[in-house]
N, C-alpha and C positions, 0 to 999 in steps of 0.2 A: 246181837248185832251181826257179826260175821262168824259163821261157823267154819273155821279153817281147821281141818284135821291134819294128821301126819302126811297123807299122800299129797295134799295141796302144798304143804310146806316144802316137801321134797321137790316137787315140781318147780316151785318158785325158786328154790335154792339152785336147782339145776339150770334154770334159765339165766339166773344171775351169773352163775359160773361160766356159762357159754358166752355171755355178753362181755364180762370183764376179764376173765381168765383167772387162773389159780394164783398167779403172783400178786394181783391187785386186791384180792379179797381180804387179806389181813390188813392192808392199808385202809381199805374202805371201812372195815369193822372198827379199827382204831379211831378213825376220824368220826364215825357215827357215835361211838362211845364217848368221846370227848365232847362232841356237840350236845349229846343228851345230858351229860354232867353239867355243862355250862348252862343249859336251859333250866335244869333243876335248881342250880345255884341262884340263877336270876329270879326264878319264881319265889324262892325263899326270901331273898333280899327284898323283892317287891312287896310281899305280904308283911314282912317285918316293918317296912317303912310305912305302910298303910296303918298298921296297928299303932305305931308311934304317933301318927297324925291324929288318930281317933282318941288316943289317951290325952293329947294336948287339948283337943276340943272339949273333952269331959271336964278338964280342970278349969 
């Protein structure tokens, strides 16, 4: 899909650093981590609800 190597990642990180500044990067990282965790949690809950509905239909 995308072949992103180390030089490209460094360039992207440097651009983000220039845009947001060094003080905001930890805050952004924390909020992205929390959002990703909530997304994964929601996906698990959604699939478990679908499985329960399928089990009820089979009975």
